[in-house]
N, CA, C and O of each residue as an XYZ file, in Angstrom:
432
protein
N       0.840     -1.171      0.080
C       0.022     -0.013      0.003
C       0.888      1.238      0.036
O       1.894      1.279      0.744
N       0.476      2.330     -0.778
C       1.317      3.513     -0.857
C       0.866      4.501      0.182
O       0.195      4.140      1.149
N       1.212      5.676     -0.001
C       0.937      6.722      0.889
C       0.621      8.131      0.290
O       1.306      8.507     -0.662
N      -0.243      8.834      0.717
C      -0.602     10.194      0.347
C      -0.622     10.965      1.639
O      -1.249     10.521      2.602
N       0.054     12.127      1.702
C      -0.099     12.956      2.821
C      -0.570     14.284      2.555
O      -0.395     14.785      1.444
N      -1.224     14.972      3.590
C      -1.691     16.346      3.361
C      -1.142     17.143      4.497
O      -1.221     16.675      5.633
N      -0.587     18.320      4.284
C       0.019     19.127      5.307
C      -1.129     19.718      6.098
O      -2.296     19.622      5.718
N      -0.753     20.347      7.236
C      -1.825     20.906      8.106
C      -2.429     22.125      7.447
O      -3.621     22.373      7.628
N      -1.664     22.904      6.689
C      -2.333     24.057      6.032
C      -3.351     23.633      4.926
O      -4.427     24.212      4.774
N      -2.914     22.535      4.132
C      -3.865     22.054      3.179
C      -4.997     21.436      3.738
O      -6.063     21.510      3.127
N      -4.914     20.748      4.970
C      -6.003     20.101      5.737
C      -6.949     21.155      6.152
O      -8.156     20.960      6.006
N      -6.473     22.335      6.692
C      -7.352     23.460      7.127
C      -8.104     23.954      5.913
O      -9.308     24.201      5.978
N      -7.431     24.092      4.857
C      -8.110     24.693      3.700
C      -9.290     23.736      3.152
O     -10.406     24.156      2.847
N      -8.901     22.454      3.077
C      -9.880     21.465      2.558
C     -11.138     21.411      3.599
O     -12.306     21.361      3.214
N     -10.755     21.429      4.911
C     -11.826     21.369      5.921
C     -12.781     22.596      5.787
O     -13.998     22.472      5.931
N     -12.201     23.735      5.518
C     -12.949     24.998      5.385
C     -13.823     24.826      4.175
O     -14.995     25.198      4.235
N     -13.309     24.257      3.024
C     -14.119     24.104      1.836
C     -15.248     23.080      2.104
O     -16.368     23.263      1.628
N     -14.977     22.084      2.810
C     -15.997     21.037      3.094
C     -17.105     21.592      4.017
O     -18.281     21.262      3.863
N     -16.678     22.481      5.019
C     -17.648     23.057      5.904
C     -18.412     24.156      5.130
O     -19.585     24.354      5.446
N     -17.906     24.811      4.246
C     -18.690     25.772      3.404
C     -19.588     25.088      2.404
O     -20.622     25.646      2.037
N     -19.232     23.885      1.943
C     -20.082     23.106      1.170
C     -21.295     22.494      1.913
O     -22.376     22.290      1.361
N     -21.026     22.215      3.223
C     -22.040     21.707      4.057
C     -22.190     20.200      4.042
O     -23.092     19.690      4.706
N     -21.336     19.434      3.302
C     -21.333     17.948      3.304
C     -20.061     17.544      2.601
O     -19.354     18.329      1.969
N     -19.822     16.238      2.763
C     -18.639     15.668      2.126
C     -17.755     14.943      3.278
O     -17.615     15.352      4.430
N     -17.208     13.813      2.725
C     -16.342     12.983      3.673
C     -14.892     13.364      3.533
O     -14.090     13.066      4.418
N     -14.544     13.992      2.484
C     -13.187     14.388      2.218
C     -13.005     14.807      0.735
O     -13.940     15.273      0.084
N     -11.745     14.618      0.225
C     -11.568     14.882     -1.256
C     -11.023     13.683     -1.877
O     -10.471     12.822     -1.192
N     -11.154     13.579     -3.177
C     -10.655     12.541     -4.000
C      -9.433     13.136     -4.868
O      -9.566     14.139     -5.570
N      -8.296     12.453     -4.754
C      -7.175     12.860     -5.562
C      -7.014     11.686     -6.618
O      -7.005     10.495     -6.308
N      -6.892     12.173     -7.879
C      -6.620     11.176     -8.892
C      -5.890     11.855    -10.105
O      -5.521     13.029    -10.067
N      -5.715     11.057    -11.142
C      -5.132     11.533    -12.321
C      -5.980     11.196    -13.559
O      -6.714     10.208    -13.571
N      -5.867     12.017    -14.575
C      -6.523     11.758    -15.766
C      -5.575     12.041    -16.979
O      -4.686     12.889    -16.905
N      -5.790     11.343    -18.021
C      -4.907     11.667    -19.227
C      -5.314     12.938    -19.853
O      -6.445     13.044    -20.329
N      -4.456     13.922    -19.885
C      -4.788     15.185    -20.538
C      -3.493     16.053    -20.439
O      -2.451     15.666    -19.910
N      -3.694     17.313    -21.029
C      -2.550     18.308    -20.825
C      -1.511     18.063    -21.803
O      -1.574     17.115    -22.585
N      -0.448     18.988    -21.777
C       0.539     18.872    -22.797
C       1.676     17.855    -22.375
O       2.544     17.550    -23.193
N       1.666     17.343    -21.123
C       2.697     16.465    -20.670
C       2.112     15.067    -20.404
O       2.858     14.178    -19.993
N       0.763     14.832    -20.631
C       0.239     13.525    -20.532
C      -0.750     13.249    -19.442
O      -1.765     12.596    -19.688
N      -0.494     13.724    -18.233
C      -1.391     13.415    -17.096
C      -1.703     14.793    -16.329
O      -0.884     15.707    -16.228
N      -2.920     14.810    -15.839
C      -3.250     15.964    -14.940
C      -3.891     15.507    -13.728
O      -4.552     14.468    -13.731
N      -3.733     16.240    -12.654
C      -4.317     15.886    -11.388
C      -5.780     16.231    -11.428
O      -6.195     17.140    -12.147
N      -6.592     15.483    -10.629
C      -7.994     15.716    -10.530
C      -8.242     15.739     -8.975
O      -7.751     14.892     -8.229
N      -9.032     16.765     -8.548
C      -9.490     16.877     -7.191
C     -10.957     17.123     -7.204
O     -11.467     17.979     -7.927
N     -11.662     16.321     -6.350
C     -13.091     16.519     -6.221
C     -13.593     16.155     -4.844
O     -12.935     15.379     -4.151
N     -14.657     16.646     -4.441
C     -15.317     16.343     -3.116
C     -15.832     14.853     -3.140
O     -16.326     14.373     -4.161
N     -15.708     14.220     -2.091
C     -16.209     12.835     -1.947
C     -17.502     12.828     -0.988
O     -17.367     13.147      0.193
N     -18.672     12.485     -1.474
C     -19.829     12.277     -0.639
C     -19.997     10.767     -0.373
O     -20.445     10.380      0.706
N     -19.639      9.915     -1.350
C     -19.799      8.538     -1.272
C     -18.522      7.785     -1.769
O     -18.233      7.837     -2.965
N     -17.795      7.125     -0.933
C     -16.593      6.529     -1.375
C     -16.793      5.294     -2.223
O     -17.758      4.551     -2.042
N     -15.927      5.091     -3.097
C     -16.046      3.871     -3.971
C     -15.396      2.697     -3.103
O     -14.489      2.918     -2.300
N     -15.937      1.432     -3.331
C     -15.417      0.259     -2.602
C     -13.904      0.069     -2.745
O     -13.257     -0.435     -1.827
N     -13.346      0.461     -3.867
C     -11.896      0.055     -4.053
C     -11.012      1.272     -3.598
O      -9.787      1.167     -3.659
N     -11.556      2.332     -3.179
C     -10.767      3.468     -2.688
C      -9.718      3.150     -1.580
O     -10.032      2.403     -0.653
N      -8.646      3.629     -1.651
C      -7.656      3.740     -0.486
C      -7.970      5.034      0.116
O      -8.289      5.997     -0.582
N      -7.880      5.094      1.548
C      -8.208      6.308      2.250
C      -6.926      6.555      3.112
O      -6.383      5.676      3.782
N      -6.504      7.854      3.018
C      -5.418      8.407      3.922
C      -5.955      9.602      4.597
O      -6.600     10.467      4.004
N      -5.655      9.629      5.926
C      -6.140     10.649      6.709
C      -4.952     11.390      7.504
O      -4.198     10.769      8.253
N      -4.857     12.737      7.279
C      -3.890     13.556      7.944
C      -4.598     14.779      8.478
O      -5.342     15.427      7.741
N      -4.384     15.124      9.772
C      -4.952     16.301     10.297
C      -6.471     16.440     10.304
O      -7.053     17.524     10.309
N      -7.067     15.226     10.304
C      -8.492     15.244     10.455
C      -9.223     15.270      9.052
O     -10.450     15.326      8.971
N      -8.417     15.226      7.997
C      -9.039     15.260      6.606
C      -8.674     14.027      5.822
O      -7.512     13.633      5.729
N      -9.714     13.428      5.257
C      -9.454     12.272      4.443
C      -9.306     12.506      2.934
O     -10.013     13.271      2.278
N      -8.319     11.767      2.474
C      -7.966     11.816      0.972
C      -8.309     10.442      0.495
O      -7.776      9.452      0.996
N      -9.232     10.362     -0.509
C      -9.538      9.101     -1.118
C      -8.861      9.055     -2.464
O      -8.753     10.070     -3.152
N      -8.423      7.925     -2.825
C      -7.658      7.626     -4.019
C      -7.958      6.303     -4.650
O      -8.015      5.341     -3.884
N      -8.152      6.109     -5.886
C      -8.453      4.890     -6.523
C      -7.068      4.205     -6.749
O      -6.078      4.914     -6.929
N      -6.972      2.858     -6.745
C      -5.747      2.122     -6.937
C      -4.924      2.470     -8.176
O      -3.695      2.522     -8.135
N      -5.679      2.721     -9.340
C      -4.924      3.024    -10.548
C      -4.241      4.431    -10.415
O      -3.133      4.607    -10.921
N      -4.848      5.374     -9.782
C      -4.227      6.681     -9.642
C      -3.017      6.547     -8.528
O      -1.983      7.206     -8.633
N      -3.225      5.752     -7.603
C      -2.172      5.603     -6.538
C      -0.811      5.218     -7.163
O       0.235      5.664     -6.692
N      -0.832      4.432     -8.170
C       0.366      4.043     -8.932
C       1.261      5.234     -9.232
O       2.484      5.193     -9.095
N       0.516      6.402     -9.690
C       1.207      7.541    -10.225
C       1.458      8.544     -9.075
O       2.307      9.431     -9.169
N       0.658      8.357     -7.953
C       0.657      9.446     -6.966
C       1.302      8.934     -5.588
O       1.334      9.678     -4.608
N       1.754      7.784     -5.564
C       2.356      7.225     -4.328
C       3.353      8.127     -3.758
O       4.280      8.482     -4.486
N       3.285      8.558     -2.519
C       4.327      9.440     -1.901
C       3.978     10.945     -2.104
O       4.671     11.816     -1.578
N       2.921     11.233     -2.856
C       2.556     12.655     -3.025
C       2.228     13.368     -1.703
O       1.618     12.778     -0.811
N       2.629     14.613     -1.587
C       2.161     15.434     -0.423
C       1.398     16.567     -1.008
O       1.854     17.252     -1.923
N       0.182     16.764     -0.448
C      -0.690     17.835     -0.852
C      -0.452     18.984      0.059
O      -0.557     18.808      1.273
N      -0.138     20.148     -0.428
C       0.051     21.383      0.423
C      -0.824     22.452     -0.073
O      -1.382     22.442     -1.170
N      -0.911     23.445      0.880
C      -1.635     24.726      0.463
C      -0.645     25.898      0.512
O      -0.077     26.201      1.561
N      -0.448     26.550     -0.641
C       0.618     27.475     -0.753
C       0.003     28.889     -1.169
O      -0.899     28.982     -2.002
N       0.510     29.861     -0.585
C       0.263     31.290     -0.982
C       1.497     31.874     -1.533
O       2.509     31.904     -0.834
N       1.491     32.355     -2.773
C       2.538     32.952     -3.376
C       2.100     34.324     -4.012
O       1.527     34.346     -5.101
N       2.375     35.421     -3.331
C       1.857     36.719     -3.739
C       0.381     36.729     -3.579
O      -0.164     36.459     -2.509
N      -0.305     37.069     -4.750
C      -1.738     37.109     -4.725
C      -2.391     35.689     -5.052
O      -3.609     35.535     -4.952
N      -1.672     34.819     -5.384
C      -2.095     33.519     -5.779
C      -2.025     32.559     -4.574
O      -1.077     32.633     -3.792
N      -3.019     31.657     -4.413
C      -3.006     30.702     -3.472
C      -3.693     29.449     -3.919
O      -4.651     29.563     -4.684
N      -3.296     28.252     -3.516
C      -3.979     27.062     -3.941
C      -3.281     25.880     -3.510
O      -2.212     25.971     -2.905
N      -3.833     24.744     -3.790
C      -3.320     23.365     -3.498
C      -2.001     23.149     -4.416
O      -1.969     23.510     -5.592
N      -1.048     22.598     -3.833
C       0.057     22.215     -4.590
C       0.482     20.772     -4.434
O       0.486     20.286     -3.303
N       0.842     20.047     -5.485
C       1.204     18.673     -5.381
C       2.653     18.456     -5.413
O       3.317     18.869     -6.364
N       3.224     17.780     -4.347
C       4.622     17.432     -4.328
C       4.720     15.881     -4.678
O       4.674     15.044     -3.776
N       4.837     15.574     -5.828
C       4.758     14.188     -6.346
C       6.196     13.746     -6.715
O       6.815     14.241     -7.656
N       6.714     12.707     -5.842
C       8.073     12.299     -6.159
C       8.209     11.457     -7.445
O       9.316     11.154     -7.891
N       7.063     11.093     -8.018
C       7.182     10.222     -9.306
C       7.303     11.021    -10.484
O       7.590     10.484    -11.554
N       7.095     12.370    -10.385
C       7.032     13.155    -11.687
C       8.469     13.235    -12.305
O       9.436     13.579    -11.625
N       8.554     12.916    -13.561
C       9.818     13.072    -14.263
C       9.892     14.393    -15.086
O      10.979     14.862    -15.425
N       8.779     14.941    -15.378
C       8.680     16.244    -16.143
C       7.356     16.833    -15.970
O       6.355     16.121    -15.883
N       7.310     18.197    -15.913
C       6.169     18.952    -15.875
C       6.029     19.905    -17.073
O       7.026     20.305    -17.674
N       4.776     20.265    -17.413
C       4.679     21.194    -18.570
C       4.834     22.580    -18.012
O       4.756     22.788    -16.801
N       5.048     23.501    -18.870
C       5.397     24.889    -18.578
C       4.272     25.520    -17.754
O       4.573     26.350    -16.896
N       3.014     25.186    -17.956
C       1.869     25.848    -17.391
C       1.622     25.122    -15.927
O       0.784     25.575    -15.148
N       2.328     24.092    -15.652
C       2.178     23.385    -14.341
C       0.812     22.641    -14.173
O       0.427     22.291    -13.057
N       0.111     22.415    -15.277
C      -1.100     21.840    -15.131
C      -1.121     20.309    -15.396
O      -2.070     19.606    -15.048
N       0.017     19.817    -16.052
C       0.168     18.288    -16.343
C       1.570     17.920    -16.109
O       2.465     18.758    -15.996
N       1.747     16.618    -16.037
C       3.060     16.005    -15.711
C       3.227     14.708    -16.430
O       2.289     14.146    -16.996
N       4.447     14.248    -16.393
C       4.895     12.888    -16.973
C       5.504     12.134    -15.812
O       6.236     12.668    -14.979
N       5.155     10.852    -15.808
C       5.819      9.934    -14.752
C       6.933      9.117    -15.413
O       7.592      8.319    -14.746
């Protein structure tokens, strides 16, 4: 079994989003084929987990991931970063061999 971690700042951000939404068990992290480098991250709220989901919990927030995505995301840390006027979730994925210029897709 692999591992996915979420930093305290990312957990607080996700928890606030879930609270504002008024429902949800956590977030789903996955990958899809797209972008100029081949794969892109997918994040969505989870109201009903799938039976095959792996679940990782850090700082009270659950991250759900399907086994096919876990192959590409094993060891990834999800962080919440503020840079100037921009803020958002950032993926620190040790499996990435290259990223596109726009930062939206990656190659493993």
